[in-house]
PDB file with one MODEL, atoms N, CA, C and O in Angstrom:
MODEL        1
ATOM      1  N   MET A   1      33.458 110.729 105.058  1.00  0.00           N
ATOM      2  CA  MET A   1      33.077 110.620 103.652  1.00  0.00           C
ATOM      3  C   MET A   1      33.922 109.529 102.821  1.00  0.00           C
ATOM      4  O   MET A   1      33.486 108.648 102.080  1.00  0.00           O
ATOM      5  N   ARG A   2      35.051 109.791 103.105  1.00  0.00           N
ATOM      6  CA  ARG A   2      36.032 109.099 101.982  1.00  0.00           C
ATOM      7  C   ARG A   2      35.928 107.323 102.676  1.00  0.00           C
ATOM      8  O   ARG A   2      35.937 106.227 102.115  1.00  0.00           O
ATOM      9  N   ASN A   3      35.836 107.720 104.067  1.00  0.00           N
ATOM     10  CA  ASN A   3      35.859 105.959 104.655  1.00  0.00           C
ATOM     11  C   ASN A   3      34.527 105.618 104.251  1.00  0.00           C
ATOM     12  O   ASN A   3      34.623 104.581 103.594  1.00  0.00           O
ATOM     13  N   SER A   4      33.500 105.932 104.312  1.00  0.00           N
ATOM     14  CA  SER A   4      32.385 105.294 103.722  1.00  0.00           C
ATOM     15  C   SER A   4      32.346 104.840 102.653  1.00  0.00           C
ATOM     16  O   SER A   4      31.762 103.780 102.432  1.00  0.00           O
ATOM     17  N   PHE A   5      33.032 105.615 101.616  1.00  0.00           N
ATOM     18  CA  PHE A   5      33.117 105.094  99.904  1.00  0.00           C
ATOM     19  C   PHE A   5      33.965 104.036 100.282  1.00  0.00           C
ATOM     20  O   PHE A   5      33.333 103.012 100.020  1.00  0.00           O
ATOM     21  N   PHE A   6      35.154 103.709 100.800  1.00  0.00           N
ATOM     22  CA  PHE A   6      35.940 102.731 100.651  1.00  0.00           C
ATOM     23  C   PHE A   6      35.366 101.531 101.384  1.00  0.00           C
ATOM     24  O   PHE A   6      35.586 100.397 100.960  1.00  0.00           O
ATOM     25  N   GLU A   7      34.526 101.781 102.638  1.00  0.00           N
ATOM     26  CA  GLU A   7      33.684 100.775 103.107  1.00  0.00           C
ATOM     27  C   GLU A   7      32.697 100.073 101.916  1.00  0.00           C
ATOM     28  O   GLU A   7      32.589  98.896 101.572  1.00  0.00           O
ATOM     29  N   GLU A   8      32.118 101.133 101.504  1.00  0.00           N
ATOM     30  CA  GLU A   8      30.878 100.580 100.508  1.00  0.00           C
ATOM     31  C   GLU A   8      31.578  99.731  99.458  1.00  0.00           C
ATOM     32  O   GLU A   8      31.044  98.680  99.105  1.00  0.00           O
ATOM     33  N   PHE A   9      32.903 100.171  98.860  1.00  0.00           N
ATOM     34  CA  PHE A   9      33.849  99.665  97.844  1.00  0.00           C
ATOM     35  C   PHE A   9      34.110  98.126  98.387  1.00  0.00           C
ATOM     36  O   PHE A   9      33.744  97.179  97.691  1.00  0.00           O
ATOM     37  N   GLU A  10      34.760  97.917  99.661  1.00  0.00           N
ATOM     38  CA  GLU A  10      34.987  96.739  99.837  1.00  0.00           C
ATOM     39  C   GLU A  10      33.760  95.794 100.251  1.00  0.00           C
ATOM     40  O   GLU A  10      33.871  94.571 100.338  1.00  0.00           O
ATOM     41  N   GLY A  11      32.720  96.415 100.468  1.00  0.00           N
ATOM     42  CA  GLY A  11      31.492  95.649 100.731  1.00  0.00           C
ATOM     43  C   GLY A  11      30.959  94.864  99.684  1.00  0.00           C
ATOM     44  O   GLY A  11      30.269  93.846  99.748  1.00  0.00           O
ATOM     45  N   SER A  12      31.508  95.676  98.425  1.00  0.00           N
ATOM     46  CA  SER A  12      30.718  95.064  97.122  1.00  0.00           C
ATOM     47  C   SER A  12      31.351  93.560  96.812  1.00  0.00           C
ATOM     48  O   SER A  12      30.735  92.706  96.174  1.00  0.00           O
ATOM     49  N   PHE A  13      32.664  93.375  97.359  1.00  0.00           N
ATOM     50  CA  PHE A  13      33.133  92.319  97.202  1.00  0.00           C
ATOM     51  C   PHE A  13      33.054  91.147  98.193  1.00  0.00           C
ATOM     52  O   PHE A  13      33.556  91.253  99.312  1.00  0.00           O
ATOM     53  N   ASN A  14      32.289  89.787  97.701  1.00  0.00           N
ATOM     54  CA  ASN A  14      32.562  88.705  98.599  1.00  0.00           C
ATOM     55  C   ASN A  14      33.477  88.019  98.444  1.00  0.00           C
ATOM     56  O   ASN A  14      33.322  87.002  97.768  1.00  0.00           O
ATOM     57  N   GLY A  15      34.841  88.344  99.046  1.00  0.00           N
ATOM     58  CA  GLY A  15      36.183  87.408  99.006  1.00  0.00           C
ATOM     59  C   GLY A  15      36.628  87.751  97.687  1.00  0.00           C
ATOM     60  O   GLY A  15      36.212  88.584  96.882  1.00  0.00           O
ATOM     61  N   THR A  16      37.783  86.735  97.638  1.00  0.00           N
ATOM     62  CA  THR A  16      38.216  86.757  96.098  1.00  0.00           C
ATOM     63  C   THR A  16      37.903  86.172  94.899  1.00  0.00           C
ATOM     64  O   THR A  16      38.625  86.268  93.907  1.00  0.00           O
ATOM     65  N   GLU A  17      36.566  85.396  94.941  1.00  0.00           N
ATOM     66  CA  GLU A  17      35.986  84.803  94.296  1.00  0.00           C
ATOM     67  C   GLU A  17      35.251  85.627  92.941  1.00  0.00           C
ATOM     68  O   GLU A  17      35.224  85.387  91.734  1.00  0.00           O
ATOM     69  N   ASP A  18      34.631  86.810  93.879  1.00  0.00           N
ATOM     70  CA  ASP A  18      33.943  87.839  92.988  1.00  0.00           C
ATOM     71  C   ASP A  18      34.798  88.738  92.094  1.00  0.00           C
ATOM     72  O   ASP A  18      34.599  89.091  90.932  1.00  0.00           O
ATOM     73  N   PHE A  19      35.993  89.073  93.094  1.00  0.00           N
ATOM     74  CA  PHE A  19      37.206  89.716  92.570  1.00  0.00           C
ATOM     75  C   PHE A  19      37.747  89.123  91.237  1.00  0.00           C
ATOM     76  O   PHE A  19      38.164  89.869  90.351  1.00  0.00           O
ATOM     77  N   GLU A  20      37.734  87.802  91.111  1.00  0.00           N
ATOM     78  CA  GLU A  20      38.391  87.119  90.116  1.00  0.00           C
ATOM     79  C   GLU A  20      37.245  86.925  88.885  1.00  0.00           C
ATOM     80  O   GLU A  20      37.505  87.045  87.688  1.00  0.00           O
ATOM     81  N   GLU A  21      36.086  86.640  89.377  1.00  0.00           N
ATOM     82  CA  GLU A  21      35.119  86.477  88.294  1.00  0.00           C
ATOM     83  C   GLU A  21      35.030  88.053  87.740  1.00  0.00           C
ATOM     84  O   GLU A  21      34.777  88.193  86.543  1.00  0.00           O
ATOM     85  N   MET A  22      35.188  89.010  88.401  1.00  0.00           N
ATOM     86  CA  MET A  22      35.035  90.600  87.892  1.00  0.00           C
ATOM     87  C   MET A  22      36.217  90.509  87.087  1.00  0.00           C
ATOM     88  O   MET A  22      36.101  91.038  85.982  1.00  0.00           O
ATOM     89  N   PHE A  23      37.387  89.951  87.358  1.00  0.00           N
ATOM     90  CA  PHE A  23      38.660  90.323  86.540  1.00  0.00           C
ATOM     91  C   PHE A  23      38.467  89.478  84.847  1.00  0.00           C
ATOM     92  O   PHE A  23      38.681  90.003  83.755  1.00  0.00           O
ATOM     93  N   ASN A  24      38.116  88.398  85.051  1.00  0.00           N
ATOM     94  CA  ASN A  24      37.849  87.560  83.954  1.00  0.00           C
ATOM     95  C   ASN A  24      36.698  88.000  82.910  1.00  0.00           C
ATOM     96  O   ASN A  24      36.813  87.915  81.687  1.00  0.00           O
ATOM     97  N   ASN A  25      35.592  88.475  83.591  1.00  0.00           N
ATOM     98  CA  ASN A  25      34.861  89.511  82.876  1.00  0.00           C
ATOM     99  C   ASN A  25      35.535  90.443  82.185  1.00  0.00           C
ATOM    100  O   ASN A  25      35.396  90.457  80.962  1.00  0.00           O
ATOM    101  N   THR A  26      36.366  91.370  82.806  1.00  0.00           N
ATOM    102  CA  THR A  26      37.187  92.395  82.069  1.00  0.00           C
ATOM    103  C   THR A  26      37.882  92.000  81.091  1.00  0.00           C
ATOM    104  O   THR A  26      37.836  92.606  80.021  1.00  0.00           O
ATOM    105  N   GLU A  27      38.743  90.790  81.288  1.00  0.00           N
ATOM    106  CA  GLU A  27      39.331  90.373  79.922  1.00  0.00           C
ATOM    107  C   GLU A  27      38.519  89.790  78.901  1.00  0.00           C
ATOM    108  O   GLU A  27      39.026  89.768  77.780  1.00  0.00           O
ATOM    109  N   GLN A  28      37.391  89.320  79.032  1.00  0.00           N
ATOM    110  CA  GLN A  28      36.583  88.974  78.063  1.00  0.00           C
ATOM    111  C   GLN A  28      36.137  90.053  77.423  1.00  0.00           C
ATOM    112  O   GLN A  28      36.195  90.096  76.195  1.00  0.00           O
ATOM    113  N   CYS A  29      35.618  91.099  78.168  1.00  0.00           N
ATOM    114  CA  CYS A  29      35.252  92.480  77.473  1.00  0.00           C
ATOM    115  C   CYS A  29      36.360  93.136  76.773  1.00  0.00           C
ATOM    116  O   CYS A  29      35.957  93.591  75.702  1.00  0.00           O
ATOM    117  N   SER A  30      37.468  93.331  76.954  1.00  0.00           N
ATOM    118  CA  SER A  30      38.648  93.763  76.621  1.00  0.00           C
ATOM    119  C   SER A  30      38.831  93.000  74.955  1.00  0.00           C
ATOM    120  O   SER A  30      39.035  93.531  73.863  1.00  0.00           O
ATOM    121  N   ASP A  31      38.669  91.675  75.313  1.00  0.00           N
ATOM    122  CA  ASP A  31      38.870  90.802  73.832  1.00  0.00           C
ATOM    123  C   ASP A  31      37.557  91.494  73.094  1.00  0.00           C
ATOM    124  O   ASP A  31      37.778  92.319  72.208  1.00  0.00           O
ATOM    125  N   ASP A  32      36.162  91.158  73.456  1.00  0.00           N
ATOM    126  CA  ASP A  32      35.262  91.637  72.782  1.00  0.00           C
ATOM    127  C   ASP A  32      35.659  93.187  71.729  1.00  0.00           C
ATOM    128  O   ASP A  32      35.677  93.401  70.516  1.00  0.00           O
ATOM    129  N   VAL A  33      35.931  94.006  72.938  1.00  0.00           N
ATOM    130  CA  VAL A  33      36.251  95.375  72.378  1.00  0.00           C
ATOM    131  C   VAL A  33      37.335  95.521  71.407  1.00  0.00           C
ATOM    132  O   VAL A  33      37.253  96.443  70.597  1.00  0.00           O
ATOM    133  N   ARG A  34      38.483  94.617  71.380  1.00  0.00           N
ATOM    134  CA  ARG A  34      39.550  94.648  70.450  1.00  0.00           C
ATOM    135  C   ARG A  34      38.950  94.060  69.333  1.00  0.00           C
ATOM    136  O   ARG A  34      39.313  94.502  68.243  1.00  0.00           O
ATOM    137  N   LYS A  35      37.972  93.010  69.352  1.00  0.00           N
ATOM    138  CA  LYS A  35      37.631  92.503  68.213  1.00  0.00           C
ATOM    139  C   LYS A  35      36.554  93.515  67.258  1.00  0.00           C
ATOM    140  O   LYS A  35      36.561  93.700  66.041  1.00  0.00           O
ATOM    141  N   MET A  36      35.778  93.995  68.164  1.00  0.00           N
ATOM    142  CA  MET A  36      34.995  95.081  67.498  1.00  0.00           C
ATOM    143  C   MET A  36      35.772  96.466  66.651  1.00  0.00           C
ATOM    144  O   MET A  36      35.374  97.153  65.710  1.00  0.00           O
ATOM    145  N   ILE A  37      37.087  96.503  67.491  1.00  0.00           N
ATOM    146  CA  ILE A  37      37.912  97.822  67.021  1.00  0.00           C
ATOM    147  C   ILE A  37      38.426  97.118  65.440  1.00  0.00           C
ATOM    148  O   ILE A  37      38.197  97.672  64.364  1.00  0.00           O
ATOM    149  N   ILE A  38      39.081  95.929  65.577  1.00  0.00           N
ATOM    150  CA  ILE A  38      39.584  95.390  64.438  1.00  0.00           C
ATOM    151  C   ILE A  38      38.466  95.093  63.290  1.00  0.00           C
ATOM    152  O   ILE A  38      38.844  95.227  62.126  1.00  0.00           O
ATOM    153  N   ASP A  39      37.143  94.707  63.524  1.00  0.00           N
ATOM    154  CA  ASP A  39      36.313  94.619  62.699  1.00  0.00           C
ATOM    155  C   ASP A  39      35.674  95.970  62.133  1.00  0.00           C
ATOM    156  O   ASP A  39      34.962  96.006  61.129  1.00  0.00           O
ATOM    157  N   ALA A  40      35.993  96.982  62.845  1.00  0.00           N
ATOM    158  CA  ALA A  40      35.623  98.543  62.597  1.00  0.00           C
ATOM    159  C   ALA A  40      36.565  98.980  61.610  1.00  0.00           C
ATOM    160  O   ALA A  40      36.151  99.671  60.679  1.00  0.00           O
ATOM    161  N   ILE A  41      37.781  98.669  61.687  1.00  0.00           N
ATOM    162  CA  ILE A  41      39.061  99.093  61.100  1.00  0.00           C
ATOM    163  C   ILE A  41      38.923  98.396  59.502  1.00  0.00           C
ATOM    164  O   ILE A  41      39.090  99.001  58.443  1.00  0.00           O
ATOM    165  N   ALA A  42      38.633  97.208  59.648  1.00  0.00           N
ATOM    166  CA  ALA A  42      38.495  96.344  58.602  1.00  0.00           C
ATOM    167  C   ALA A  42      37.208  96.683  57.569  1.00  0.00           C
ATOM    168  O   ALA A  42      37.191  96.471  56.356  1.00  0.00           O
ATOM    169  N   THR A  43      36.370  97.141  58.207  1.00  0.00           N
ATOM    170  CA  THR A  43      35.145  97.654  57.587  1.00  0.00           C
ATOM    171  C   THR A  43      35.150  99.101  56.866  1.00  0.00           C
ATOM    172  O   THR A  43      34.508  99.566  55.925  1.00  0.00           O
ATOM    173  N   VAL A  44      36.009  99.536  57.598  1.00  0.00           N
ATOM    174  CA  VAL A  44      36.458 100.990  56.954  1.00  0.00           C
ATOM    175  C   VAL A  44      37.300 101.122  55.936  1.00  0.00           C
ATOM    176  O   VAL A  44      37.152 101.973  55.059  1.00  0.00           O
ATOM    177  N   GLY A  45      38.304 100.237  55.980  1.00  0.00           N
ATOM    178  CA  GLY A  45      39.283  99.609  54.653  1.00  0.00           C
ATOM    179  C   GLY A  45      38.481  99.292  53.718  1.00  0.00           C
ATOM    180  O   GLY A  45      38.465 100.024  52.728  1.00  0.00           O
ATOM    181  N   ILE A  46      37.702  98.263  53.759  1.00  0.00           N
ATOM    182  CA  ILE A  46      36.856  97.633  52.623  1.00  0.00           C
ATOM    183  C   ILE A  46      36.072  98.584  51.743  1.00  0.00           C
ATOM    184  O   ILE A  46      35.946  98.499  50.521  1.00  0.00           O
ATOM    185  N   ALA A  47      35.485  99.648  52.678  1.00  0.00           N
ATOM    186  CA  ALA A  47      34.626 100.523  52.141  1.00  0.00           C
ATOM    187  C   ALA A  47      35.462 101.639  51.258  1.00  0.00           C
ATOM    188  O   ALA A  47      35.084 102.119  50.189  1.00  0.00           O
ATOM    189  N   THR A  48      36.633 101.926  51.924  1.00  0.00           N
ATOM    190  CA  THR A  48      37.551 102.719  51.325  1.00  0.00           C
ATOM    191  C   THR A  48      38.011 102.344  50.157  1.00  0.00           C
ATOM    192  O   THR A  48      38.303 103.214  49.336  1.00  0.00           O
ATOM    193  N   MET A  49      38.199 100.702  49.789  1.00  0.00           N
ATOM    194  CA  MET A  49      39.087 100.373  48.952  1.00  0.00           C
ATOM    195  C   MET A  49      37.612 100.100  47.638  1.00  0.00           C
ATOM    196  O   MET A  49      37.751 100.140  46.415  1.00  0.00           O
ATOM    197  N   GLY A  50      36.621  99.902  48.219  1.00  0.00           N
ATOM    198  CA  GLY A  50      35.340  99.957  47.258  1.00  0.00           C
ATOM    199  C   GLY A  50      35.205 101.269  46.695  1.00  0.00           C
ATOM    200  O   GLY A  50      35.004 101.393  45.487  1.00  0.00           O
ATOM    201  N   PHE A  51      35.306 102.359  47.533  1.00  0.00           N
ATOM    202  CA  PHE A  51      35.140 103.663  46.912  1.00  0.00           C
ATOM    203  C   PHE A  51      36.058 103.986  45.813  1.00  0.00           C
ATOM    204  O   PHE A  51      35.713 104.568  44.785  1.00  0.00           O
ATOM    205  N   LEU A  52      37.476 103.501  46.134  1.00  0.00           N
ATOM    206  CA  LEU A  52      38.489 104.044  45.218  1.00  0.00           C
ATOM    207  C   LEU A  52      38.362 103.223  43.934  1.00  0.00           C
ATOM    208  O   LEU A  52      38.686 103.728  42.859  1.00  0.00           O
ATOM    209  N   VAL A  53      37.772 101.621  44.038  1.00  0.00           N
ATOM    210  CA  VAL A  53      37.593 101.064  42.765  1.00  0.00           C
ATOM    211  C   VAL A  53      36.621 101.851  42.036  1.00  0.00           C
ATOM    212  O   VAL A  53      36.964 102.171  40.898  1.00  0.00           O
ATOM    213  N   ILE A  54      35.357 102.279  42.482  1.00  0.00           N
ATOM    214  CA  ILE A  54      34.406 102.754  41.789  1.00  0.00           C
ATOM    215  C   ILE A  54      34.792 104.075  41.169  1.00  0.00           C
ATOM    216  O   ILE A  54      34.384 104.478  40.080  1.00  0.00           O
ATOM    217  N   ALA A  55      35.739 104.794  42.090  1.00  0.00           N
ATOM    218  CA  ALA A  55      36.172 106.294  41.438  1.00  0.00           C
ATOM    219  C   ALA A  55      37.227 105.811  40.246  1.00  0.00           C
ATOM    220  O   ALA A  55      37.192 106.452  39.196  1.00  0.00           O
ATOM    221  N   ALA A  56      37.979 104.924  40.344  1.00  0.00           N
ATOM    222  CA  ALA A  56      38.710 104.226  39.286  1.00  0.00           C
ATOM    223  C   ALA A  56      38.122 103.965  38.187  1.00  0.00           C
ATOM    224  O   ALA A  56      38.480 104.571  37.177  1.00  0.00           O
ATOM    225  N   PHE A  57      37.159 103.076  38.131  1.00  0.00           N
ATOM    226  CA  PHE A  57      36.379 102.777  37.231  1.00  0.00           C
ATOM    227  C   PHE A  57      35.575 103.878  36.320  1.00  0.00           C
ATOM    228  O   PHE A  57      35.254 103.784  35.136  1.00  0.00           O
ATOM    229  N   LYS A  58      35.353 104.938  37.231  1.00  0.00           N
ATOM    230  CA  LYS A  58      34.537 106.269  36.746  1.00  0.00           C
ATOM    231  C   LYS A  58      35.718 107.130  35.690  1.00  0.00           C
ATOM    232  O   LYS A  58      35.359 107.748  34.688  1.00  0.00           O
ATOM    233  N   LYS A  59      36.980 107.034  36.089  1.00  0.00           N
ATOM    234  CA  LYS A  59      38.050 107.884  35.650  1.00  0.00           C
ATOM    235  C   LYS A  59      38.495 106.759  34.414  1.00  0.00           C
ATOM    236  O   LYS A  59      39.080 107.156  33.406  1.00  0.00           O
ATOM    237  N   LEU A  60      38.215 105.601  34.581  1.00  0.00           N
ATOM    238  CA  LEU A  60      38.899 104.352  33.467  1.00  0.00           C
ATOM    239  C   LEU A  60      38.594 104.747  32.029  1.00  0.00           C
ATOM    240  O   LEU A  60      39.519 104.797  31.218  1.00  0.00           O
ATOM    241  N   PRO A  61      37.418 105.013  31.693  1.00  0.00           N
ATOM    242  CA  PRO A  61      36.877 105.054  30.060  1.00  0.00           C
ATOM    243  C   PRO A  61      37.556 106.212  29.488  1.00  0.00           C
ATOM    244  O   PRO A  61      38.290 106.118  28.504  1.00  0.00           O
ATOM    245  N   PRO A  62      37.303 107.353  30.128  1.00  0.00           N
ATOM    246  CA  PRO A  62      38.274 108.611  29.394  1.00  0.00           C
ATOM    247  C   PRO A  62      39.723 108.445  29.454  1.00  0.00           C
ATOM    248  O   PRO A  62      40.380 109.203  28.741  1.00  0.00           O
ATOM    249  N   MET A  63      40.232 107.742  30.047  1.00  0.00           N
ATOM    250  CA  MET A  63      41.597 107.635  30.253  1.00  0.00           C
ATOM    251  C   MET A  63      42.238 106.453  29.047  1.00  0.00           C
ATOM    252  O   MET A  63      43.343 106.459  28.503  1.00  0.00           O
ATOM    253  N   VAL A  64      41.379 105.723  28.924  1.00  0.00           N
ATOM    254  CA  VAL A  64      41.345 104.522  27.973  1.00  0.00           C
ATOM    255  C   VAL A  64      41.056 105.167  26.390  1.00  0.00           C
ATOM    256  O   VAL A  64      41.428 104.716  25.306  1.00  0.00           O
ATOM    257  N   ALA A  65      40.382 106.194  26.645  1.00  0.00           N
ATOM    258  CA  ALA A  65      39.759 106.764  25.140  1.00  0.00           C
ATOM    259  C   ALA A  65      41.132 107.717  24.930  1.00  0.00           C
ATOM    260  O   ALA A  65      41.733 107.621  23.860  1.00  0.00           O
ATOM    261  N   ASP A  66      41.537 108.489  25.803  1.00  0.00           N
ATOM    262  CA  ASP A  66      42.764 109.415  25.626  1.00  0.00           C
ATOM    263  C   ASP A  66      43.944 108.314  25.218  1.00  0.00           C
ATOM    264  O   ASP A  66      44.511 108.561  24.153  1.00  0.00           O
ATOM    265  N   ILE A  67      44.275 107.416  25.764  1.00  0.00           N
ATOM    266  CA  ILE A  67      45.462 106.572  25.414  1.00  0.00           C
ATOM    267  C   ILE A  67      45.216 106.046  23.910  1.00  0.00           C
ATOM    268  O   ILE A  67      45.996 106.316  22.996  1.00  0.00           O
ATOM    269  N   ILE A  68      44.066 105.276  23.748  1.00  0.00           N
ATOM    270  CA  ILE A  68      43.942 104.992  22.069  1.00  0.00           C
ATOM    271  C   ILE A  68      43.966 106.069  21.395  1.00  0.00           C
ATOM    272  O   ILE A  68      44.519 105.906  20.307  1.00  0.00           O
ATOM    273  N   GLY A  69      43.424 107.592  21.671  1.00  0.00           N
ATOM    274  CA  GLY A  69      43.480 108.736  20.759  1.00  0.00           C
ATOM    275  C   GLY A  69      44.811 108.988  20.639  1.00  0.00           C
ATOM    276  O   GLY A  69      45.111 109.441  19.534  1.00  0.00           O
ATOM    277  N   ASN A  70      45.864 108.824  21.534  1.00  0.00           N
ATOM    278  CA  ASN A  70      47.216 109.139  21.354  1.00  0.00           C
ATOM    279  C   ASN A  70      48.042 108.275  20.377  1.00  0.00           C
ATOM    280  O   ASN A  70      48.950 108.733  19.682  1.00  0.00           O
ATOM    281  N   LEU A  71      47.617 106.887  20.386  1.00  0.00           N
ATOM    282  CA  LEU A  71      48.189 106.073  19.843  1.00  0.00           C
ATOM    283  C   LEU A  71      48.025 105.961  18.316  1.00  0.00           C
ATOM    284  O   LEU A  71      48.704 105.259  17.567  1.00  0.00           O
ATOM    285  N   ARG A  72      47.085 106.712  18.011  1.00  0.00           N
ATOM    286  CA  ARG A  72      46.568 106.959  16.652  1.00  0.00           C
ATOM    287  C   ARG A  72      47.247 107.902  15.733  1.00  0.00           C
ATOM    288  O   ARG A  72      46.798 108.093  14.602  1.00  0.00           O
TER     289      ARG A  72
ENDMDL
END
């Protein structure tokens, strides 16, 4: 059974050209995955910053009112 698996695996490649093509596609795929991960991290970061800005603006008016009240 083990020999048939390796024979089938070896038979799937037609020389080194197919192997090189597969390797190049793997590099392209890893570059695409890397870009997708960077985009996902950037999106999460932007969303988090937006959420923090909205939260800050919700808290800001009472804080400003307290500061002005304390100045009087």
